[in-house]
NUBATI-892480 format. One record per residue (C-alpha): x, y, z; residue in three letters. Coordinates in pm, whole numbers, plus 50000, padded with zeros to 5 digits. Layout:
REM residues N
- c1,c2,c3,resn
- X,Y,Z,ALA
...
***
This chain:
REM residues 419
- c1,c2,c3,resn
- 24953,66317,73936,MET
- 25281,66383,73697,ALA
- 25392,66681,73692,GLY
- 25377,66872,73350,SER
- 25633,66792,73071,PRO
- 25955,66992,73012,ALA
- 25905,67242,72683,LEU
- 25928,67023,72364,PRO
- 26140,67312,72180,SER
- 26416,67275,72469,PHE
- 26549,66942,72444,ALA
- 26895,67045,72669,GLY
- 27225,67194,72623,TYR
- 27467,66942,72498,ARG
- 27856,66951,72576,PRO
- 28068,67243,72413,GLY
- 27783,67468,72410,SER
- 27754,67783,72625,SER
- 27481,67694,72811,GLY
- 27611,67370,72899,TYR
- 27932,67517,73034,ARG
- 27750,67777,73241,ARG
- 27567,67505,73423,VAL
- 27856,67272,73466,SER
- 28063,67555,73626,VAL
- 27761,67668,73862,ALA
- 27664,67316,73998,LEU
- 28039,67284,74027,PHE
- 28059,67599,74279,ALA
- 27735,67497,74450,GLY
- 27793,67192,74538,GLY
- 28159,67292,74652,LEU
- 28037,67533,74850,ALA
- 27756,67313,74994,THR
- 27986,67041,75092,PHE
- 28266,67286,75216,ALA
- 27986,67482,75436,GLU
- 27795,67205,75594,LEU
- 28148,67023,75710,TYR
- 28319,67329,75796,ALA
- 28375,67198,76142,THR
- 28482,66841,76073,GLN
- 28874,66917,76064,ALA
- 28863,67083,76403,VAL
- 28645,66887,76606,LEU
- 28936,66841,76837,THR
- 28960,67210,76887,GLU
- 28605,67284,76909,LEU
- 28642,66948,77190,ALA
- 28912,67141,77402,HIS
- 28752,67512,77379,GLU
- 28393,67407,77483,PHE
- 28543,67118,77687,ASP
- 28353,66865,77501,LEU
- 28371,66465,77466,SER
- 28446,66323,77090,PRO
- 28074,66264,77069,SER
- 27935,66569,77141,ALA
- 28165,66799,76927,SER
- 28078,66588,76640,ALA
- 27724,66765,76692,LEU
- 27861,67055,76535,SER
- 27841,66821,76228,LEU
- 27522,66674,76294,SER
- 27289,66976,76391,THR
- 27414,67104,76030,ALA
- 27315,66759,75884,THR
- 26981,66759,76024,LEU
- 26903,67129,75977,GLY
- 26968,67028,75575,ILE
- 26738,66696,75637,GLY
- 26452,66906,75756,ILE
- 26485,67227,75568,GLY
- 26490,66929,75272,LEU
- 26117,66811,75398,ILE
- 25997,67151,75350,VAL
- 26153,67263,74997,ILE
- 26116,66930,74837,GLY
- 25713,66955,74782,PRO
- 25769,67288,74703,LEU
- 26034,67308,74409,THR
- 25807,67116,74182,GLU
- 25601,67428,74204,SER
- 25875,67765,74287,LEU
- 26115,67651,74018,GLY
- 26491,67551,74057,ARG
- 26710,67875,74018,THR
- 26611,68125,74295,LEU
- 26641,67863,74532,LEU
- 26939,67759,74426,MET
- 27090,68124,74423,ARG
- 26890,68215,74767,THR
- 27048,67919,74978,SER
- 27388,67966,74863,LEU
- 27424,68358,74984,VAL
- 27219,68282,75287,ALA
- 27415,67991,75392,SER
- 27743,68195,75359,GLY
- 27607,68466,75553,VAL
- 27499,68196,75847,ILE
- 27856,68084,75858,GLY
- 28035,68395,75935,ILE
- 27748,68408,76196,CYS
- 27916,68074,76327,CYS
- 28253,68196,76364,ALA
- 28134,68425,76574,LEU
- 27906,68245,76808,ALA
- 28013,68324,77148,PRO
- 27921,67974,77331,ASN
- 27849,67627,77200,TRP
- 27472,67649,77245,PRO
- 27440,67916,76996,ILE
- 27703,67785,76766,LEU
- 27492,67459,76749,LEU
- 27166,67692,76664,GLY
- 27342,67866,76371,LEU
- 27539,67537,76218,ARG
- 27129,67413,76257,PHE
- 26995,67738,76042,LEU
- 27294,67689,75822,GLN
- 27256,67354,75724,GLY
- 26859,67436,75649,ALA
- 26998,67713,75420,ALA
- 27184,67474,75220,LEU
- 26867,67234,75211,ALA
- 26768,67535,74913,GLY
- 27063,67423,74668,PHE
- 27082,67055,74762,ALA
- 26733,66950,74696,ALA
- 26727,67105,74350,VAL
- 27086,67078,74196,ALA
- 27042,66719,74047,VAL
- 26654,66779,73935,ALA
- 26808,67117,73761,TYR
- 27079,66923,73561,LEU
- 26807,66648,73447,ARG
- 26601,66950,73308,GLU
- 26836,67149,73142,GLU
- 27089,66924,73038,LEU
- 27067,66700,72716,ASP
- 26949,66335,72848,ALA
- 27264,66157,72687,ALA
- 27472,66351,72919,HIS
- 27324,66367,73268,HIS
- 27544,66082,73435,GLY
- 27848,66273,73343,ARG
- 27684,66609,73456,ALA
- 27583,66485,73779,THR
- 27922,66304,73818,GLY
- 28093,66685,73768,LEU
- 27834,66804,74035,TYR
- 27942,66570,74252,VAL
- 28267,66614,74186,GLY
- 28222,66946,74327,GLY
- 28074,66826,74617,THR
- 28400,66623,74645,ALA
- 28647,66922,74610,ILE
- 28438,67129,74837,GLY
- 28444,66902,75067,GLY
- 28812,66856,75060,MET
- 28894,67267,75019,ILE
- 28688,67300,75309,GLY
- 28825,67097,75547,ARG
- 29214,67196,75462,LEU
- 29122,67564,75466,VAL
- 28965,67539,75816,SER
- 29185,67261,75926,GLY
- 29529,67510,75823,SER
- 29358,67829,75918,VAL
- 29290,67663,76251,ALA
- 29655,67582,76282,ASP
- 29712,67917,76277,ALA
- 29496,68178,76408,ALA
- 29212,67958,76596,GLY
- 28864,67777,76489,TRP
- 28682,68097,76433,ARG
- 28966,68211,76186,TRP
- 28917,67833,76051,GLY
- 28533,67832,76005,VAL
- 28497,68218,75877,ALA
- 28760,68148,75613,ALA
- 28514,67880,75444,VAL
- 28201,68094,75508,ALA
- 28369,68301,75287,GLY
- 28448,68065,75033,LEU
- 28063,67948,75011,GLY
- 27949,68309,74952,VAL
- 28233,68356,74667,ALA
- 28050,68090,74567,CYS
- 27761,68173,74590,GLY
- 27849,68532,74338,VAL
- 27954,68286,74081,VAL
- 27645,68089,74088,VAL
- 27426,68446,74103,LEU
- 27619,68531,73803,LEU
- 27682,68239,73580,VAL
- 27352,67985,73632,LEU
- 27102,67977,73353,PRO
- 26748,68054,73398,ALA
- 26560,67724,73395,SER
- 26403,67632,73057,ARG
- 26309,67297,73072,GLY
- 26130,67344,73404,PHE
- 25698,67355,73402,ARG
- 25543,67388,73716,PRO
- 25336,67089,73853,SER
- 24997,67176,73890,THR
- 24718,67003,74089,GLY
- 24803,67228,74382,GLY
- 24842,67022,74739,LEU
- 24647,66695,74658,HIS
- 24896,66648,74337,ALA
- 25230,66768,74568,ALA
- 25114,66474,74815,TRP
- 25042,66233,74571,SER
- 25364,66254,74399,ARG
- 25569,66274,74731,THR
- 25363,65946,74828,ARG
- 25501,65804,74492,ALA
- 25853,65881,74522,VAL
- 25818,65794,74881,GLY
- 25703,65421,74907,SER
- 25817,65313,74540,ASP
- 26060,65001,74657,PRO
- 26345,65094,74400,GLY
- 26339,65471,74507,LEU
- 26328,65306,74908,LEU
- 26632,65100,74863,LEU
- 26854,65396,74683,ILE
- 26771,65553,74976,TYR
- 26911,65317,75197,ALA
- 27190,65293,74997,VAL
- 27278,65709,75045,ALA
- 27186,65665,75481,ALA
- 27400,65369,75499,THR
- 27701,65458,75256,VAL
- 27690,65859,75393,MET
- 27648,65795,75746,GLY
- 27977,65547,75731,GLY
- 28164,65817,75520,PHE
- 28123,66048,75797,ILE
- 28214,65819,76035,ALA
- 28507,65760,75928,THR
- 28627,66110,75881,TYR
- 28462,66202,76200,ASN
- 28716,65942,76382,ALA
- 29003,66025,76202,LEU
- 29058,66320,76319,GLY
- 29121,66224,76651,PHE
- 29316,65887,76547,ARG
- 29569,66100,76383,LEU
- 29626,66342,76630,THR
- 29686,66057,76907,THR
- 29906,65810,76959,SER
- 30128,65660,76751,PRO
- 30060,65947,76458,TYR
- 30041,66255,76693,LEU
- 29990,66523,76410,LEU
- 29881,66853,76416,GLY
- 29548,66919,76357,VAL
- 29655,67145,76004,GLY
- 29874,66812,75906,VAL
- 29631,66594,75970,ALA
- 29353,66790,75760,SER
- 29574,66684,75483,LEU
- 29413,66370,75430,VAL
- 29112,66553,75300,PHE
- 29336,66553,75000,LEU
- 29183,66230,74907,THR
- 28890,66425,74841,TYR
- 29048,66498,74511,ALA
- 29037,66127,74408,LEU
- 28667,66118,74483,GLY
- 28621,66384,74261,SER
- 28738,66175,73957,VAL
- 28577,65874,74088,GLY
- 28227,66015,74073,SER
- 28278,66170,73728,SER
- 28432,65855,73599,VAL
- 28130,65632,73777,ALA
- 27873,65881,73611,GLY
- 28005,65829,73278,THR
- 28040,65448,73315,LEU
- 27685,65429,73480,ALA
- 27553,65636,73105,ASP
- 27745,65339,72902,ARG
- 27681,65051,73097,LEU
- 27409,64960,73357,SER
- 27379,65134,73735,ARG
- 27236,64822,73856,ARG
- 27627,64659,73770,VAL
- 27867,64996,73868,VAL
- 27627,65088,74184,LEU
- 27749,64772,74403,PRO
- 28105,64760,74280,LEU
- 28141,65181,74424,CYS
- 28023,65024,74756,ILE
- 28264,64764,74752,VAL
- 28534,64967,74646,ILE
- 28468,65184,74978,ALA
- 28470,64899,75190,LEU
- 28761,64767,75080,VAL
- 28931,65103,75132,GLY
- 28777,65087,75445,LEU
- 28936,64763,75554,LEU
- 29285,64865,75481,LEU
- 29287,65169,75735,THR
- 29293,64877,75976,LEU
- 29667,64854,75917,ALA
- 29891,65076,76100,GLN
- 30158,65253,75869,PRO
- 30018,65601,75778,LEU
- 30088,65546,75438,LEU
- 29844,65271,75451,VAL
- 29586,65403,75621,VAL
- 29591,65716,75396,VAL
- 29586,65522,75079,ALA
- 29290,65282,75270,GLY
- 29105,65651,75344,VAL
- 29157,65756,74942,ALA
- 28998,65481,74806,LEU
- 28685,65484,75053,GLN
- 28668,65819,74963,THR
- 28699,65741,74564,VAL
- 28436,65479,74630,GLY
- 28173,65689,74859,PHE
- 28174,65973,74580,PHE
- 28156,65701,74302,ALA
- 27823,65567,74484,THR
- 27664,65864,74558,HIS
- 27696,65988,74158,SER
- 27541,65680,74067,VAL
- 27263,65682,74330,ALA
- 27157,66020,74330,SER
- 27132,66010,73899,ALA
- 26955,65691,73963,TRP
- 26698,65863,74182,THR
- 26637,66112,73971,ALA
- 26603,65949,73702,ALA
- 26314,65644,73843,ARG
- 26135,65933,73977,ALA
- 26073,66096,73668,GLU
- 25958,65791,73524,LEU
- 25751,65690,73793,LEU
- 25573,66037,73895,ALA
- 25733,66339,73723,GLY
- 25903,66458,74052,ALA
- 26263,66450,74077,PRO
- 26309,66762,74312,GLY
- 26085,66565,74500,GLN
- 26242,66255,74522,ALA
- 26612,66428,74545,ALA
- 26472,66622,74861,SER
- 26400,66219,75008,LEU
- 26738,66091,74929,TYR
- 26857,66381,75060,LEU
- 26714,66389,75379,LEU
- 26797,65977,75421,ALA
- 27205,66087,75326,TYR
- 27165,66369,75550,TYR
- 27004,66154,75840,LEU
- 27230,65890,75788,GLY
- 27556,66142,75880,SER
- 27371,66225,76134,THR
- 27326,65959,76315,VAL
- 27585,65774,76245,PHE
- 27868,66082,76212,GLY
- 27724,66122,76590,THR
- 27775,65711,76674,LEU
- 28122,65709,76525,SER
- 28250,65946,76844,GLY
- 28116,65713,77072,VAL
- 28264,65386,76893,ALA
- 28613,65595,76916,TRP
- 28556,65653,77299,SER
- 28474,65294,77358,ARG
- 28664,65075,77112,GLY
- 28919,65262,76897,GLY
- 28952,65273,76542,TRP
- 28886,64922,76521,ASP
- 28496,64942,76656,LEU
- 28453,65246,76394,VAL
- 28561,65023,76129,VAL
- 28314,64769,76237,VAL
- 28052,64991,76256,VAL
- 28087,65122,75934,VAL
- 28147,64823,75766,SER
- 27801,64688,75855,ALA
- 27654,65018,75722,LEU
- 27882,64899,75412,SER
- 27709,64571,75414,VAL
- 27335,64691,75462,VAL
- 27451,64918,75133,ALA
- 27585,64633,74921,LEU
- 27251,64405,74992,ALA
- 27019,64698,74900,CYS
- 27211,64760,74598,SER
- 27199,64422,74498,LEU
- 26823,64360,74544,ALA
- 26732,64650,74322,MET
- 26867,64389,74066,ARG
- 26519,64218,74157,ARG
- 26288,64538,74095,VAL
- 26164,64580,73765,PRO
- 26266,64843,73524,SER
- 26058,65173,73488,LEU
- 26273,65262,73135,ARG
- 26046,65310,72832,ASP
- 25707,65299,73065,ARG
- 25515,65572,73060,GLN
- 25462,65751,73409,ARG
- 25222,65578,73619,VAL
- 25071,65590,73971,PRO
- 25141,65216,73969,ASP
- 25373,65193,74279,LEU
- 25428,64810,74257,THR
- 25681,64886,73944,LEU
- 26007,64924,74027,GLY
- 26305,65108,73830,HIS
***
């Protein structure tokens, strides 16, 4: 049932080595491109609503269709990655998504834009599905959490830069140029990955054909511990995207009345998210994920509640704290998924795909609902919805303490075991 073990002669790149630096740079660039392109339209939702005569919830579909695309792409790519390998998918994904992003900027109408955004999300699935599994196979085991934190930090920086670029360029030249600028950034990051990413040395193709692939998928799709982590991903990500979707409308209306470019400066808080993910990954290596994960969720919830205040500085501080908590949560949860799946079924790539499927479906569903919440109850209702999601995530993270660990056990198909 398990895949073939990694080559015994390769123990993984260690910090300070050339290979470790190349992996780190490539995965940082790939994470940056993934989040920048996936959420390129978030900073310009108000402009999309104005140009295409849309409601806030309808304009958010430019995000939801992309996250739906990446979710469906993950369903297809997840099982294939254990047989086809990692690097080809990662490289192809970034180049294709950048080209599609340029096409998005040229879309003549709303339906075509949504279709292209769906395709762009599906293309990005090739990188997102295998990045954490690749890190786990190519780097020394003692530094998995730290490396995953760096990768998630790249996604945080990407989210920040993508939104800042699209928002500021859109303020000066319109949303099309803003989206095109982000696509150009994605292409540049794709070139970096093509040139820098080392070929896989720790990957071994899984054997057994479709039956074995289905068995591994069933294992990582029904394990109680992994299901709880998937639930954390869906609720935390959904709440985070819901917050930022509605935040743009809040900051551009009374009492703040900020321009799109100025309002997009709030995405500078993503830099703190990068730091939070790195620190959380290191703490998870040293301490226990069972302790660190709930604390990260609590930090995000406290930040969200601070945004109920009226002063702009307090709102920004609250969003910053929520961002730190979110990316820290994502860093710990994604690394935990790969670790548990490796012990359970030798299928970290498939488990990562299911994790991200939950992650992006949460974004699709709750990100769209944020527009409805904003239209019906303003910011207060948005906070109520996101708080409820945070409470569910916290309950799931605490429930992980009752799930037995698989550490130090051999890989077994017994699905009654927990992490």
